[in-house]
Each structure stands twice: as structure tokens, then as C-alpha cells.
Legacy VTK file of the C-alpha trace (Angstrom):
# vtk DataFile Version 3.0
C-alpha trace
ASCII
DATASET POLYDATA
POINTS 119 float
21.413 -14.713 222.091
24.009 -16.326 220.123
26.524 -13.962 218.498
29.838 -14.125 216.452
32.778 -11.877 216.750
35.601 -12.192 214.273
39.150 -10.688 215.088
42.021 -11.510 212.678
42.973 -15.367 213.422
40.427 -15.596 216.262
36.650 -16.070 215.815
34.486 -16.087 219.065
31.029 -17.362 219.040
28.478 -17.738 221.829
26.363 -20.909 221.781
23.948 -22.155 224.293
25.579 -20.061 227.064
29.159 -21.259 226.210
31.885 -19.462 224.417
33.485 -21.121 221.360
36.746 -19.737 220.236
38.194 -20.835 216.766
41.759 -20.137 216.243
43.507 -19.998 212.603
47.173 -19.795 211.784
50.043 -19.473 214.197
49.511 -19.428 217.808
52.122 -17.404 219.379
52.378 -14.897 222.369
50.387 -12.057 220.680
47.714 -14.516 219.863
47.632 -16.003 223.303
47.362 -12.512 224.821
44.770 -11.291 222.292
42.609 -14.540 222.694
42.438 -14.289 226.574
41.630 -10.610 226.333
38.663 -11.431 224.097
37.697 -14.337 226.302
37.665 -12.175 229.400
35.350 -9.608 227.764
32.709 -12.410 226.722
33.119 -15.042 229.542
30.078 -15.437 231.758
30.627 -16.924 235.179
29.752 -20.740 235.336
29.882 -21.078 231.548
32.591 -23.137 229.649
35.164 -21.911 227.121
35.832 -24.380 224.124
39.118 -23.486 222.310
39.044 -25.105 218.811
42.616 -25.777 217.567
41.856 -27.689 214.203
42.996 -24.700 211.992
46.186 -23.853 214.035
49.302 -24.383 212.009
52.119 -23.993 214.477
52.332 -23.284 218.314
55.273 -21.182 219.584
56.940 -22.588 222.921
56.412 -19.307 224.776
52.757 -19.089 223.930
51.686 -21.906 226.403
53.291 -20.040 229.243
51.777 -16.813 228.091
48.315 -18.243 227.878
48.588 -19.643 231.372
49.809 -16.306 232.742
46.989 -14.480 230.969
44.357 -16.796 232.528
45.588 -15.703 235.786
45.658 -11.958 234.850
42.035 -11.955 233.738
41.150 -14.192 236.667
39.583 -16.865 234.109
38.737 -20.352 235.661
41.159 -22.812 234.027
38.863 -25.767 234.867
36.039 -24.379 232.788
38.413 -23.972 229.628
38.749 -26.778 227.120
41.007 -27.106 224.294
39.590 -29.145 221.488
41.903 -30.901 219.093
45.605 -32.238 218.992
47.254 -28.887 218.891
45.528 -28.290 222.231
48.030 -30.473 223.793
50.746 -28.051 222.731
48.906 -25.041 223.957
47.413 -26.347 227.073
47.908 -24.537 230.390
48.915 -26.391 233.512
45.333 -27.174 234.734
43.939 -27.417 231.192
41.722 -30.088 229.671
42.183 -31.133 226.144
39.475 -33.032 224.156
40.682 -35.144 221.107
37.819 -36.627 219.190
38.558 -40.351 218.183
38.983 -40.584 214.319
36.523 -42.688 212.489
37.836 -45.145 209.960
36.149 -43.766 206.840
32.588 -45.077 207.631
30.073 -42.597 206.213
26.947 -44.463 207.333
27.770 -45.898 210.761
30.557 -43.672 211.905
32.663 -46.761 212.838
30.533 -47.990 215.491
29.080 -51.183 213.939
30.926 -54.602 214.307
30.436 -55.758 210.708
30.409 -52.657 208.710
29.824 -52.859 204.852
30.055 -49.040 204.373
LINES 1 120
119 0 1 2 3 4 5 6 7 8 9 10 11 12 13 14 15 16 17 18 19 20 21 22 23 24 25 26 27 28 29 30 31 32 33 34 35 36 37 38 39 40 41 42 43 44 45 46 47 48 49 50 51 52 53 54 55 56 57 58 59 60 61 62 63 64 65 66 67 68 69 70 71 72 73 74 75 76 77 78 79 80 81 82 83 84 85 86 87 88 89 90 91 92 93 94 95 96 97 98 99 100 101 102 103 104 105 106 107 108 109 110 111 112 113 114 115 116 117 118
């Protein structure tokens, strides 16, 4: 069953057996602690966690270390946690995986995949 939980700057959503976390605003030590706590309550063994960072405005330097530490505290598998977006590079834990989608060049019809586009 899919579900959504909204807590301040953190929105958690379960889809297709995976957990999606959407962050909004500043990512600091408190946010890192709160986020990992919520993930630990919702995480199911073998599933993936996708942390969407498009709406993150700033990342405090200490939050990266706190995020990494809290993954250990809650015994969450870092290999199943993916940070989505460019801010993920700043937030990423040591064993983390960051996915950054390629930007299309404004093509509405083809998405930038055709050779001689006239979009």
C-alpha cells in the first residue's frame, strides 16, 4: 500500500516497495537526524531509499557527517540509499550513491534524443 507522511521539511512516500524522501529548505544537522529517524521507522529490508534534493536550498557542512553517523546508528544499509539531484553531492555519505539526471536542452517533443530535432 502506498502512503505519504509529511513532517515539516521532510515528506516520506512509499511507492512500489521503495521509500521516497523529499526534502525542502535547509539541510542541517537537525534535518539529517530527523530524516534518518523517519527512514528507520519506514525502511523495509531489501528496499531502496531515494532522497530527492531538488528543493534543498542550502547544506550545512556538518550535516553530511551527521547523516553518515545516523545511518550507522539506525543500521541502515548505505548501499540501498540514493540521493537524487545535484545537492546530493554535498549531502552524500561516504558509501553513498548520487543520481543526477541529464538536463535536456529544451526539447518538448523528443526530450533531446533525436539527431536533427526541430522541436
